[in-house]
C-alpha positions in Angstrom: 71.2 45.8 -45.7 73.3 44.0 -43.1 76.6 42.5 -44.4 79.2 40.7 -42.3 82.4 39.7 -44.0 84.7 37.3 -42.1 83.8 38.8 -38.7 85.5 37.5 -35.5 84.6 38.7 -32.0 85.5 37.8 -28.5 85.9 39.5 -25.2 89.6 38.5 -25.4 91.7 37.6 -28.4 92.3 34.2 -26.9 88.7 33.2 -26.6 86.4 34.1 -29.5 82.6 33.8 -29.4 82.5 33.6 -33.2 85.1 33.6 -35.9 85.2 34.2 -39.6 81.4 34.8 -39.7 80.0 35.9 -43.1 76.3 36.8 -43.4 74.1 38.8 -45.7 70.6 40.0 -44.6 68.3 41.7 -47.1 65.5 44.2 -46.6 61.9 43.1 -46.7 62.5 40.1 -44.4 62.0 39.1 -40.7 64.9 36.9 -39.7 65.0 34.7 -36.6 68.4 34.1 -35.0 68.6 30.9 -32.9 71.5 29.4 -31.0 72.3 27.8 -27.6 72.9 30.0 -24.6 76.4 31.4 -24.9 76.5 31.0 -28.7 77.1 34.7 -29.1 73.6 35.9 -30.3 73.5 39.0 -28.1 77.1 39.9 -28.9 76.4 39.6 -32.6 73.5 42.0 -32.4 75.5 44.4 -30.4 78.3 44.3 -33.0 75.6 45.2 -35.6 74.4 48.1 -33.5 78.0 49.4 -33.0 77.9 48.8 -29.2 80.7 46.2 -29.6 83.5 46.0 -32.1 84.7 43.0 -34.1 88.3 41.9 -33.6 88.6 41.1 -37.3 86.5 41.5 -40.4 84.0 44.1 -41.5 80.4 44.9 -40.7 78.2 47.1 -42.8 74.6 48.1 -41.8 72.5 50.2 -44.2 75.7 51.4 -45.9 77.4 52.4 -42.6 80.2 50.9 -40.4 78.4 50.5 -37.0 81.5 51.1 -34.9 81.6 54.7 -36.1 78.2 55.4 -34.7 77.4 58.2 -37.2 74.2 60.2 -36.6 72.8 59.0 -40.0 73.4 55.4 -39.0 71.9 55.9 -35.5 68.7 57.5 -36.7 68.0 54.5 -39.0 68.6 51.7 -36.6 66.9 50.7 -33.4 68.1 48.0 -31.0 66.1 46.4 -28.2 68.4 44.7 -25.7 67.4 41.7 -23.6 67.6 43.7 -20.4 65.8 47.0 -20.7 65.9 50.1 -18.5 63.4 53.0 -18.9 63.6 56.4 -17.1 61.2 57.6 -14.5 59.0 59.6 -16.9 55.6 59.4 -18.4 55.1 57.8 -21.8 54.5 61.2 -23.4 57.7 62.6 -21.8 59.5 59.6 -23.1 58.2 60.4 -26.6 59.0 64.1 -26.4 62.6 63.2 -25.4 63.5 60.3 -27.7 61.2 60.5 -30.7 63.1 63.5 -32.3 66.2 61.4 -32.8 64.2 59.3 -35.3 63.1 61.4 -38.4 60.5 58.9 -39.4 58.9 58.4 -36.0 55.1 58.2 -36.2 53.2 59.0 -33.0 49.9 57.9 -34.4 51.4 54.5 -35.2 52.9 54.3 -31.7 49.5 55.1 -30.1 47.9 52.4 -32.2 50.4 49.8 -31.0 50.0 50.9 -27.3 46.2 50.5 -27.8 46.7 47.0 -29.2 49.0 46.1 -26.2 46.4 47.6 -23.8 49.0 49.8 -22.0 47.7 52.7 -19.7 49.2 56.0 -20.8 49.2 58.1 -17.7 51.6 56.2 -15.4 55.3 56.7 -15.2 57.3 54.0 -17.0 59.0 52.9 -13.9 55.6 52.2 -12.3 54.8 49.6 -14.9 55.4 45.9 -14.8 58.4 44.5 -16.7 56.1 43.1 -19.4 54.4 46.5 -19.9 57.8 48.2 -20.1 58.8 45.7 -22.8 55.7 46.4 -24.8 56.2 50.2 -24.6 59.7 49.7 -26.0 58.5 47.3 -28.7 55.8 49.8 -29.7 58.3 52.7 -29.8 60.9 50.7 -31.8 58.3 49.8 -34.5 57.0 53.4 -34.7 60.6 54.7 -35.3 60.3 53.2 -38.8 64.0 52.6 -38.9 65.4 50.6 -41.8 67.0 48.2 -39.4 65.4 46.8 -36.2 67.3 44.5 -34.0 65.5 42.7 -31.1 67.2 40.6 -28.5 64.8 38.3 -26.7 61.9 40.7 -27.1 59.2 38.3 -25.8 60.8 37.7 -22.4 58.4 39.0 -19.8 55.4 38.9 -22.1 52.3 36.7 -21.3 50.8 34.4 -23.8 48.2 36.9 -25.2 50.9 39.6 -25.5 53.1 37.2 -27.5 50.3 36.7 -30.0 49.9 40.5 -30.2 53.7 40.9 -30.7 53.7 38.5 -33.7 50.7 40.3 -35.2 52.2 43.9 -34.7 55.7 43.1 -35.8 54.5 41.3 -39.0 52.3 44.3 -39.9 55.3 46.7 -39.4 57.5 45.0 -42.1 58.2 47.1 -45.2 60.1 46.3 -48.3 63.0 48.5 -47.3 63.1 47.3 -43.6 65.2 44.5 -42.1 64.0 43.0 -38.8 66.3 40.5 -36.9 65.0 38.8 -33.8 67.2 36.8 -31.5 65.5 34.4 -29.1 65.7 31.0 -27.5 61.9 30.8 -27.4 61.3 29.3 -30.8 57.5 29.1 -30.4 57.4 32.9 -30.2 58.7 33.1 -33.8 56.0 30.9 -35.3 54.0 32.6 -38.1 56.3 35.6 -37.8 59.7 35.1 -39.4 60.3 34.1 -43.0 64.0 33.3 -42.7 66.0 31.4 -40.1 69.7 31.7 -39.0 71.1 29.1 -36.6 74.6 29.6 -35.1 76.7 27.2 -33.0 80.4 26.9 -32.2 81.4 30.1 -34.1 79.6 28.9 -37.2 76.4 29.6 -39.1 74.9 26.2 -39.5 71.9 27.3 -41.6 70.7 30.6 -43.1 67.7 30.0 -45.3 64.2 31.1 -45.9 61.5 28.9 -44.3 60.3 28.1 -47.9 63.8 26.7 -48.7 63.8 24.7 -45.4 60.4 23.2 -46.3 61.7 22.2 -49.7 64.7 20.3 -48.3 63.1 18.9 -45.0 59.8 17.4 -44.1 58.2 17.8 -40.7 55.8 14.9 -40.0 54.4 12.4 -37.5 55.6 8.8 -37.9 54.3 5.6 -36.3 57.8 4.3 -36.0 61.3 5.5 -36.5 63.1 2.2 -36.8 65.2 1.6 -39.9 64.4 5.0 -41.5 67.5 6.6 -42.9 65.6 9.8 -43.8 65.3 10.8 -40.1 67.4 13.7 -38.8 65.5 14.2 -35.5 62.6 12.5 -33.8 60.9 12.8 -30.4 58.0 10.8 -28.9 54.5 12.2 -29.2 51.0 11.1 -28.4 50.5 9.8 -31.9 53.9 8.2 -32.4 57.0 10.3 -33.2 57.3 13.9 -34.3 60.2 13.8 -36.8 62.3 15.9 -39.2 63.3 14.0 -42.3 65.0 14.6 -45.6 62.3 15.6 -48.0 62.9 13.0 -50.7 59.4 13.1 -52.0 59.0 16.9 -52.0 56.1 16.8 -49.6 54.5 19.9 -48.3 54.8 20.4 -44.5 54.9 23.3 -42.0 58.3 24.1 -40.5 58.5 23.4 -36.8 61.3 25.8 -35.5 62.0 23.8 -32.3 62.4 20.6 -34.2 64.4 22.3 -36.9 66.8 23.6 -34.3 67.3 20.2 -32.7 67.8 18.6 -36.1 70.4 21.1 -37.1 72.3 21.0 -33.9 72.3 17.2 -33.8 73.2 16.6 -37.5 75.5 19.5 -38.5 77.4 17.8 -41.3 74.4 16.1 -42.8 72.4 19.3 -42.7 75.2 21.1 -44.5 75.2 18.5 -47.3 71.4 18.7 -47.7 71.4 22.5 -48.1 74.5 22.5 -50.3 72.5 20.2 -52.6 74.9 17.3 -52.3 73.7 13.7 -51.9 
């Protein structure tokens, strides 16, 4: 569904955000994209949406080259940027104006999401809080039923109950022919939502695997001590000892902690590569 082949991008040829990036994202999955600030996550999504163009390499999304911005491509992709701007119109006027651009838009579905988010329908969009605006755009994006949905920091501005609703609504909107990619630095907001993880750093994809594969190779556990334990990739103090990420020598079952995974990957790049390449 989304293929990147040796893609390089930067705002100047002399300083590239990422280089020689190759990635393949399949339909039927919700991917989480993690990276430090400045790693190029937003720029990567904008390249996929055709709002920015790669300096080198090729991007293909749903069979189209994004930079050409063809109508058939635009009607099957929706992109939520980190910073949103909505016009001074009512919600219904917004639907009347923008829904026709998406052939598979479902107004009943949209109204259901708005109800779950508890958004009043009569006010103008500009009179809403930032969090309410964000929820309107999330509801609209899901109701377009596009094959590709890109979200950049979608939970910014949402309170804790709304983040829980977000996870529930997005997971219910996944279909076998739909690819959802969510970029965020708030790893907790992706818990119980994504099924695959991508971590980028220094122009490189450090890991791109399903959470099932991660749980097979790594173990997330609490240890009484971390002394003289060569299995440990990352550890931090906790009330019961140490929360740790270790190599899963014994093939134990554990639940992936995305924040700990990110820290382990960033801190042990070469060792992580060897673990996921299957080398000792």
